[in-house]
C-alpha positions in Angstrom: 102.6 106.8 122.3 102.3 104.9 118.6 106.0 104.2 117.5 107.2 105.8 114.4 106.3 103.0 112.0 102.9 102.9 113.2 99.6 103.3 111.0 98.9 106.1 113.6 102.3 108.2 113.1 101.2 107.3 109.3 98.0 108.9 109.2 98.5 111.8 111.2 102.1 112.5 108.9 99.6 112.2 105.7 97.1 114.7 107.1 99.1 117.3 107.7 100.5 117.1 104.4 97.0 116.8 102.7 96.3 120.0 104.7 99.3 122.0 103.6 99.2 120.6 100.0 95.1 122.3 100.1 96.2 125.5 101.8 98.5 125.9 98.6 102.0 124.7 100.1 102.9 122.8 96.6 106.4 123.5 95.9 107.8 120.9 98.3 106.1 117.5 97.2 106.9 116.0 94.4 104.9 112.5 93.9 105.5 108.9 92.5 102.9 107.1 91.5 102.5 104.2 89.3 100.8 100.6 87.7 101.6 97.8 86.4 100.7 97.4 82.8 99.0 93.7 83.3 95.4 94.8 81.6 93.1 97.2 81.3 92.3 99.9 84.1 88.9 100.3 85.6 86.6 101.5 88.0 88.6 101.0 91.4 91.7 102.1 89.6 89.9 105.6 89.0 88.0 106.0 92.1 91.4 104.9 94.1 93.9 106.7 92.7 93.8 108.3 89.2 91.1 110.6 90.3 93.4 111.8 93.0 96.5 111.5 91.3 94.5 114.1 88.8 93.7 116.4 91.8 96.8 116.7 93.3 98.0 117.5 89.7 95.8 120.2 89.4 96.7 121.7 92.3 100.1 122.2 91.6 102.2 119.6 93.0 105.1 117.8 90.8 103.2 114.6 90.1 105.3 111.4 88.1 103.9 108.1 86.9 105.8 105.4 86.1 104.8 102.4 84.5 106.3 99.7 85.8 106.7 97.2 83.1 109.2 95.4 84.6 107.4 94.7 87.4 105.4 92.1 85.5 107.7 90.0 85.5 108.3 89.7 89.1 105.0 87.3 89.4 104.3 86.2 85.6 105.9 84.3 82.8 106.0 86.3 80.1 105.4 89.8 78.4 102.8 88.8 75.8 100.7 92.2 74.9 102.8 94.6 77.2 103.0 97.1 74.7 99.5 97.3 73.6 98.3 97.5 77.8 101.5 100.1 78.0 99.7 102.5 75.5 96.1 101.7 76.3 97.3 102.5 79.7 98.5 106.0 78.6 95.4 106.8 76.9 93.6 105.8 80.1 95.7 108.2 81.7 95.1 110.9 79.1 91.2 110.4 79.3 91.7 110.4 83.5 92.8 114.2 82.7 96.5 113.7 83.6 98.1 116.1 81.5 101.9 115.1 79.9 102.4 119.0 80.3 102.4 119.3 83.9 102.5 115.4 84.7 105.7 113.3 83.9 104.7 109.6 82.5 107.4 107.3 81.6 108.1 103.5 81.9 110.7 101.2 83.8 112.4 99.8 80.7 113.1 103.0 79.0 115.0 104.7 82.2 118.2 102.8 83.3 119.9 105.1 85.1 117.3 105.2 87.8 117.4 100.9 87.3 121.1 101.9 88.2 119.8 103.0 91.6 119.6 99.2 92.4 122.9 98.2 93.0 123.6 101.0 95.9 120.4 100.4 97.5 120.8 97.0 97.8 123.7 97.4 99.8 121.7 99.0 102.1 119.0 96.5 103.2 119.0 93.2 104.2 117.5 90.2 102.5 114.9 89.4 106.0 113.9 93.3 105.1 113.0 92.1 102.0 111.7 89.2 103.2 109.2 90.6 105.6 107.7 93.1 103.0 104.0 91.8 102.6 104.0 92.5 98.8 106.4 89.9 98.6 104.8 87.3 100.1 101.2 87.8 98.7 103.1 87.7 95.6 104.4 84.7 95.9 101.9 82.7 97.4 99.4 84.2 94.9 102.0 83.1 91.5 102.6 80.0 93.0 106.2 80.7 91.8 109.5 80.1 93.6 110.9 83.0 95.2 112.6 84.6 92.4 115.0 87.7 93.2 113.3 89.8 91.1 110.5 89.1 93.6 112.8 89.7 96.6 114.2 92.8 95.5 110.6 94.3 94.3 110.7 97.1 97.5 114.3 97.9 96.0 113.1 98.4 92.9 110.4 100.2 93.8 112.6 102.5 96.2 114.1 103.5 93.0 110.8 104.6 91.2 110.4 106.7 94.1 114.2 108.0 95.0 115.5 109.0 91.6 113.0 111.8 90.9 113.9 112.5 94.9 109.5 111.6 95.0 108.9 112.6 99.2 105.1 111.5 98.9 102.8 108.6 97.4 99.5 107.7 97.3 98.4 104.3 99.4 96.7 102.6 100.7 97.1 101.0 104.7 98.3 97.9 102.9 101.3 99.3 100.9 103.2 101.8 104.0 105.8 98.8 104.1 106.8 100.1 100.9 107.3 103.6 102.0 108.9 102.4 105.1 112.1 100.3 103.7 112.0 103.1 101.1 112.4 105.7 104.2 114.9 103.3 105.5 117.0 103.5 102.2 117.0 106.9 101.4 117.7 107.7 105.3 120.8 104.8 105.2 122.2 106.6 101.9 122.5 109.7 103.5 123.7 108.7 106.9 126.2 106.8 104.9 127.2 108.9 101.9 125.9 112.5 102.3 122.2 113.9 102.1 120.8 113.0 98.4 117.3 112.1 99.0 114.4 113.4 100.9 112.2 111.6 103.5 109.6 109.9 102.0 105.9 109.7 103.5 102.3 108.0 102.6 99.9 110.2 101.4 97.0 108.0 102.9 93.9 107.6 100.1 90.3 108.4 102.2 88.5 107.0 98.9 86.4 103.8 100.0 87.8 100.7 98.3 85.4 100.0 95.5 84.3 96.7 95.3 84.1 94.4 92.0 80.5 93.6 90.8 80.5 90.3 93.2 81.7 92.0 96.2 85.2 90.4 95.9 88.1 92.6 95.4 87.6 94.2 92.2 89.8 92.6 89.5 90.1 92.2 85.6 91.1 88.1 86.5 87.7 87.6 88.6 85.9 89.0 85.8 84.2 91.7 88.0 85.9 95.0 86.8 84.3 97.7 84.8 86.9 98.7 82.4 87.1 102.7 82.1 87.7 101.2 77.9 84.1 99.8 78.1 81.6 100.8 75.7 77.6 101.8 77.4 76.5 98.5 75.8 79.3 96.2 77.4 79.3 97.7 80.7 75.3 97.4 80.4 76.0 93.9 79.6 78.4 93.2 82.2 76.5 94.2 84.7 73.3 92.8 83.8 75.7 89.5 84.4 76.5 90.0 87.7 75.3 87.7 90.8 73.0 89.0 93.2 70.6 86.6 95.1 66.8 85.5 95.5 65.9 88.3 98.0 64.1 90.8 95.8 64.0 93.7 98.5 67.1 95.7 97.6 69.0 96.2 100.9 72.5 97.7 101.5 74.3 95.1 103.7 77.9 94.1 103.0 78.7 91.2 105.0 75.2 89.5 104.0 74.4 90.8 100.6 78.1 91.2 98.7 76.7 91.5 95.1 73.8 93.9 96.1 75.6 96.1 98.1 78.6 96.1 95.4 76.4 97.2 92.5 74.8 100.0 95.7 78.6 101.0 96.4 79.2 100.9 92.7 75.8 103.5 92.2 76.5 105.5 95.3 80.4 106.5 93.9 79.0 107.2 90.6 76.1 109.4 92.3 77.5 110.7 95.1 74.5 109.5 96.9 74.3 106.9 100.1 74.1 103.3 99.1 71.5 103.1 101.9 69.1 105.9 100.4 69.5 104.2 96.4 68.5 100.8 98.2 65.6 102.6 100.2 64.1 104.3 96.5 64.8 101.0 94.9 63.2 98.6 97.8 61.3 96.1 96.2 62.1 96.7 92.1 64.6 94.1 93.0 67.7 92.8 90.9 66.5 94.4 87.7 65.7 97.9 88.7 68.9 97.7 91.1 71.1 96.6 87.7 69.7 99.3 85.4 70.0 102.0 87.7 73.8 101.1 88.6 74.3 101.1 84.1 72.5 104.5 84.0 74.9 106.1 87.0 78.3 104.4 85.6 77.8 105.5 82.0 76.7 108.8 82.9 79.4 109.7 84.8 82.1 108.0 82.5 80.6 109.3 79.5 82.9 112.2 79.2 86.0 110.3 80.0 84.8 107.7 77.3 84.6 110.0 74.7 88.4 111.5 75.0 89.3 108.3 75.5 88.0 107.2 71.9 89.8 110.1 70.2 92.9 108.7 71.8 92.6 105.5 70.7 92.7 107.0 66.7 96.0 108.7 67.5 98.1 106.2 68.8 101.6 108.2 66.8 100.4 110.8 69.9 100.0 108.2 72.6 103.6 107.1 71.2 105.0 110.9 71.5 103.5 111.1 75.1 105.3 108.4 76.0 108.6 108.9 74.4 108.6 112.8 76.0 108.2 111.6 79.1 110.7 108.6 79.2 113.6 111.3 77.9 112.6 113.9 80.6 112.9 110.7 83.2 116.2 109.7 82.3 117.3 113.3 82.6 116.1 113.2 85.8 117.2 110.0 86.9 121.0 110.8 85.2 121.3 114.4 87.5 120.2 112.0 90.5 122.6 108.9 89.8 125.4 111.8 89.2 124.9 112.8 92.4 124.8 109.5 93.8 128.5 108.5 92.3 129.4 112.1 94.0 128.0 111.2 97.1 130.1 107.8 97.3 133.3 108.7 95.4 132.8 107.2 92.2 133.0 110.5 90.1 136.3 109.5 87.6 
């Protein structure tokens, strides 16, 4: 029998929730997800999470998206460009189909009542539990920084993000399940110690295959292998043209031995809905040049409507600010209501 915290159990629970939502039973579910505003969103974000957020929103699930600006400084020494990154992130959301009438979009730093949950939540976890979190370990290793208090408490901060709005489903990949586990522990321990306030939290595991960067590595702006949603057709073509392949003219799909070629085939596959092996066989001896041309056309065709919508938002910054302002106001009202429930449960109403 798999243990309660295993991937098998999480996957079974995720599938049951997904089937329930697909059947039209959306009322019991509140989704929370979000992004750190460290740069522009790219194709990996779109196919990995953004398209699924739009789908859940349109199915009628209560959806909430946090722009985690405070979390930028968990592993960075500056907030330079953060305002520009936040505004551009909102533009990307709207261009992808996120509807601010249906989805609450807000920023970390604008919701003090949500952040105040950190204090009682920190009393419910041990230092060892926080240090074991794989994201804490990975980000500390990647940044080369000393372990700051903010990075150490990162999993608890995420629990505040999820629980302030009574979120009970969070779209995640397998590697993010430890965040769901610690959030569930915090909710359960609070409820047991003070009284029932918070829901049980489950990860909604993504079924979308990981989209690699143009060089076969993880898609990341820092690697220069990511196609940003805001890129023009010309910028997209230039980036794809620069991508490294290999000297074998025959195009084959072999992710292990031909990461560059296979990454391009995967990108074309996701944008066209065709099998990457089928695309490879069609191009055959056409070589890297023909492959890159095919990928460029596939990406630019797929994202043309999104980019057209995005351009309209780029010229309407007042509207973007209004969306964020209204989202922040809604989120603060929700957070204050939850914080009042927490204080009452703890006997701290004076």
